[in-house]
MARVEXFI-105447 format. One line per 2 residues: for each residue x, y, z of C-alpha. Coordinates in Angstrom, 2 decimals. Example, Ala and Ser with C-alpha at 12.3 -4.5 7.8 and 13.67 -1.06 7.14 Angstrom:
BEGIN
12.30,-4.50,7.80  13.67,-1.06,7.14;
END
This chain:
BEGIN
15.09,-14.17,26.67  13.74,-11.29,28.13;
10.00,-10.69,28.06  8.32,-7.06,27.69;
5.98,-6.50,30.42  3.28,-5.50,28.26;
2.61,-8.87,27.15  0.91,-11.27,29.39;
2.67,-14.86,30.02  -1.04,-16.48,28.85;
-0.11,-14.26,25.04  3.31,-15.52,25.45;
2.31,-18.91,25.77  0.19,-18.48,23.05;
2.37,-17.42,20.44  5.02,-19.96,21.35;
2.33,-22.66,20.54  1.26,-20.95,17.48;
5.11,-20.73,16.43  6.33,-24.02,17.04;
3.21,-25.39,15.63  3.60,-23.26,12.39;
0.07,-21.58,12.89  -0.11,-18.29,10.64;
-0.77,-15.48,13.49  -2.42,-12.41,12.84;
-3.43,-9.62,14.86  -6.94,-8.12,14.99;
-8.02,-4.63,16.57  -11.56,-2.93,16.96;
-12.97,0.22,18.61  -15.73,-0.06,21.53;
-18.52,0.46,19.18  -16.90,-2.56,16.59;
-15.50,-4.75,20.08  -19.50,-4.83,21.33;
-20.45,-6.05,18.09  -17.51,-8.53,17.35;
-16.52,-6.74,14.20  -12.92,-7.07,14.29;
-10.30,-5.46,11.86  -7.04,-6.85,10.75;
-4.13,-4.95,12.00  -1.42,-7.30,10.48;
-0.11,-10.46,9.74  2.99,-11.37,12.32;
5.70,-12.20,9.58  8.43,-14.07,12.13;
9.40,-17.64,12.20  10.82,-17.50,15.59;
9.26,-16.57,18.89  10.88,-13.58,19.61;
10.56,-11.57,16.43  6.87,-12.65,16.55;
6.51,-11.16,20.12  8.41,-8.32,18.90;
6.30,-8.15,15.64  2.79,-8.12,18.24;
4.25,-5.55,20.48  4.72,-2.87,18.03;
0.80,-3.72,16.46  0.01,-3.11,20.13;
1.86,-0.10,20.23  0.15,1.07,17.42;
-3.91,0.27,18.24  -3.00,1.52,22.17;
-6.50,2.94,22.11  -8.10,-0.19,20.37;
-9.03,-3.32,21.82  -6.46,-6.07,20.10;
-6.55,-9.96,19.64  -4.41,-12.67,18.56;
-5.60,-15.05,16.26  -3.73,-18.05,15.59;
-4.88,-20.10,12.24  -4.09,-23.57,11.31;
-3.43,-23.10,7.44  -4.24,-26.98,6.44;
-7.56,-27.21,8.09  -8.60,-23.10,7.57;
-9.52,-22.98,11.15  -9.23,-20.47,14.00;
-7.21,-22.22,16.45  -6.67,-19.34,19.23;
-8.63,-16.42,19.69  -7.07,-14.15,22.63;
-7.93,-10.63,23.49  -4.37,-9.35,24.62;
-5.35,-5.55,24.75  -7.98,-3.69,26.43;
-7.80,0.15,26.43  -7.51,1.77,29.37;
-5.58,-0.78,30.98;
END
């Protein structure tokens, strides 16, 4: 499977684990001010049961928020807790 260079290996590994674990994946974004105060907004839920589809969906959301910080959030629906919070994009990088 070809992986776009926009996503780091850490991000790809996290998505693989989340998809395999059946976790809910969401993407959040924040401008510089909101990032400093840890006030994130939801960009969307990743709707895919496959790794490739989830990665493509995340890349699309990253492109939509290229001027913002973007983080990946994985949630265990049964425990109602976040299992992953990973900043996957910083503006200007």
